[in-house]
C-alpha positions in Angstrom: 4.5 -17.2 18.5 1.0 -16.8 17.1 -2.4 -16.9 18.7 -2.8 -20.7 18.4 -0.7 -23.1 20.4 2.0 -24.5 18.1 1.9 -21.5 15.7 5.5 -20.3 15.7 8.0 -19.1 13.1 11.8 -18.9 13.5 13.6 -16.2 11.6 17.2 -14.8 11.8 17.9 -11.2 12.3 19.3 -11.0 8.8 16.1 -12.4 7.3 14.0 -10.0 9.4 16.1 -7.1 8.3 15.7 -8.1 4.6 11.9 -8.4 5.0 11.6 -5.1 6.9 13.7 -3.2 4.2 11.6 -4.7 1.4 8.3 -3.7 3.1 9.7 -0.2 4.0 10.3 0.2 0.2 6.7 -0.9 -0.5 5.4 1.7 2.0 7.6 4.4 0.4 6.3 3.4 -3.1 2.7 4.0 -1.7 3.7 7.5 -0.6 4.2 6.9 3.1 6.8 9.2 4.6 8.2 10.3 7.9 5.4 11.5 10.2 2.6 9.8 8.3 0.2 7.6 10.3 -0.4 4.0 9.3 -2.9 1.6 10.8 -2.1 -2.1 10.9 -5.0 -4.6 11.0 -3.4 -8.1 11.3 -3.4 -11.1 13.6 -0.3 -12.2 15.5 1.8 -13.2 12.5 5.3 -12.4 11.3 4.0 -9.8 8.9 2.7 -7.8 11.8 6.2 -7.4 13.2 7.6 -6.7 9.8 5.0 -3.9 9.2 5.7 -2.3 12.6 9.4 -2.3 12.1 9.1 -1.0 8.5 7.0 1.9 9.7 9.6 2.7 12.4 12.4 2.4 9.8 10.9 5.2 7.6 9.6 7.3 10.6 5.9 6.6 10.1 3.7 6.3 13.2 1.8 3.0 13.4 -1.4 2.1 15.2 -2.1 -1.6 15.7 -5.7 -2.8 15.6 -5.8 -6.5 16.2 -7.9 -8.6 13.9 -10.4 -9.5 16.6 -11.8 -5.9 16.5 -15.0 -5.2 14.6 -15.2 -3.2 11.4 -16.8 -0.3 13.3 -13.9 -0.2 15.9 -11.4 -0.3 13.0 -13.2 2.6 11.3 -13.2 4.7 14.5 -9.5 4.2 15.1 -8.6 5.0 11.5 -10.7 8.2 11.6 -9.4 9.2 15.1 -5.7 8.9 14.1 -6.1 10.2 10.5 -4.1 7.4 9.0 -3.0 7.6 5.4 -2.7 3.8 4.9 -4.2 0.6 6.3 -2.2 -2.6 6.2 -4.3 -5.8 6.3 
């Protein structure tokens, strides 16, 4: 369920696995590997879950910054964790 009432998506485990594997391959193609840190800056949408699970699948550490945060807060978190990639 998303932020707004009525925002919802239904997905099967099989569909979710397919999306997670696809996105994990995208992360690998961008040079992300086990132990790397990745920041995720997304609202409550399906892609947020896919990104989190894809990071976990390849062993990358993820830090979630919800879309309501300011650009300054996002910048501070990126610098503090030393992330190698930002997903928006």
